[in-house]
N, C-alpha and C positions, 0 to 999 in steps of 0.2 A: 244335397249332393255331398258325397263323401270322397275324400281324396287322400291317398297315402303317398308320402315321399319316400322313394327307394334309393335316392342318390347316394346316401351314405353306405347302403348295402352294396351297391355296385363297386364303390371305391374299396370297401373292405374285401369283397370277393376277388377283386383284381389285384389285391396286395398293395394298393397305393397307400392305405392308412391302416393303423392298428385299432382294434376295438378299445373302448374305454375299460378301465379296471372293473372287475366284477361288482364291487360295491357301488360304483357309479351306475352300472347297468341295472342293478337291483333297485336303486333309488329312482330310476326312470329319468335321469338327467344326463343321458349320454349326449344330448344336443348341447348341453352346457359345456361338456368336456371338449366337444369339437369346436365350439365357439372360442374357448380359451386357446386351443391349439391353432385355430384359423380365425383370427379376429376380423378378417376381411368379410366373413359371413354375416356380420351384424346387419349390414344394409339389407340383405335378402331376408334375414330372419325378422326384421321389423315390419316388413310389408304386410303380412297378414294381420297382426294386431292393429296397425294403423288403418287398414281397410275396414276392419270390424268397427272401430271407433267412428270412422266416417259414416258407416251405414247407420249406426245407432243415433248419431246426432244430426243426420241429414233428413229433411222432410221428404216424404214420399212424393216424388215428382211424376210417378207413373199414372196417377189418377187422371181420368178424363174429366171433361167439363161437366158431365152429367152424374159422375160418381159422388156420393156423399159419405 
């Protein structure tokens, strides 16, 4: 499954926020720019990496009794 977050795009298009400087955009770290400007985003931004870590270190509990 592939998902794209467009929340920042909507805020930009609505005029609520300004885009990061061109250098930041070219470096691909516009997310970091927004995090610096809006530190309350850290909790939401940590959800995905923590979920992936949980998946990697959790045993597969979906196997049935007859699966080997």
